[in-house]
N, C-alpha and C positions, 0 to 999 in steps of 0.2 A: 504492500500499501503505499502510495506517496503522499508528500507533504500537501500536496496539492487534491489530493481526492479526499484528506483528512482534514481538515483544517482545526478542529475541535480538538486536535492533541498537541502537546506541547512540543515543540522541536526540542531536542537534546543535542549534547553534544557540543563542539565550538563554533562558533559562526564561519563562513567561507572567509578566505584569506582576500586580503584586497587585493586588485591587480594593479603595481604599480610599474610603470617603467623602469627597465635596469638603470641602476647607477651609472653615469658616463665614466665618473671616476672610480679609481682601486678604492678598497675600503683604506682608512688611514693604516690599517696594520697588515694589507696586503702585503707591504713591502718586507716582512717577516719570511714569507713562506717560504719554502725551499726554490731555488732559481731564481727568484723577486728582489732576493738581498744584493744591494750593491755594493762593492766592497770599495771604501777609498782608497785612493792610491798610496797614501802614505804607510797602509798596514801592507799591502803588496810589498814595499819596499823594505820593509822592518825585517832586522836579522833575525831568524829563527832560536840561533843557539848562542845568543847571549847570555853571558854567566849571569846569574842573579844571586843577590845576598840577602840573609833576612833582616827585617828592618822594625823595631817598635818603637812607637812614639807615643805621646799623649797628648790629643787637641781636644780644644770643647766640642761637648758633646755636639752643640748646636751647628757648628760647622763640619762635622762628621756626618750627622744626620742630615744638611743641605748639600753636601758633597754626594753621599747614596743615592739622594732621591735625583740629583741632577745623572747621575750615573746610570740609575736603572731607567730612566727616561730617555735617555738619549746612547746608551750604550750600543745599541743595533743601527743607530745612525752615523756615532762616530767610529765604529766598528774597532770599539774595546773590547777584546776575548774575556778580560776578568777584572775583576773589581782592581788587581793589583797592577794591571798594565794601566787603566785610569790614575791611579796614583802615583805611577811611572811618569806618566805621559804628563801629570800635573806639576812634577817636581823638575821634571826637565824644562816644560817652557819657562818656570819661575830661575832656573839656572843660567837656562839661554840669556832670560833678560837680564838678571845680576852679571853677568858677563859683559854682556851690550853696553851697559850703564856705566859699570865700576872697572871693566879689563879691557877697555876698546874691542869688545867683541872676542876676544880670546881667551880659550880656556885657561882654567887656574890650574897650579901643577895637582896632581892626584895626591889624595892625603889618605893614606889606609889607616890611620890611626884612630883609636876609638874617641867621638867628642867627650867635653867633658859632660856627666851626666846629672840629674839632679835640676832644680829651680835655679834662677839666678839671684844675687842675692839683691839687687838692686831692679826695678820692674823699670822700662822705660818707655 
């Protein structure tokens, strides 16, 4: 029996889906699908065999949370493989800025010794 034949019975189930025109642009996260992700040129040139060293630092919680949010929101666009990769890029950017501003763009000599630990005696 169809709904047209028996109008006194209530219709059960979900209403029919509205027919809409398909979107002309990709969905916002479609670029994350396999084969759709654009790799950045910098990532392709990155050295895969770079030696790494562990590093432990304490930073203000607000800065850490802000950085993690930025990483989560943009890692697929920026080509960050991991949180460590994001942090390394940030440190490298600040290092390049300081070398340019204070050392005519030249690298400072490598310094393998440990930095002094703890808090500064005087906050500046």
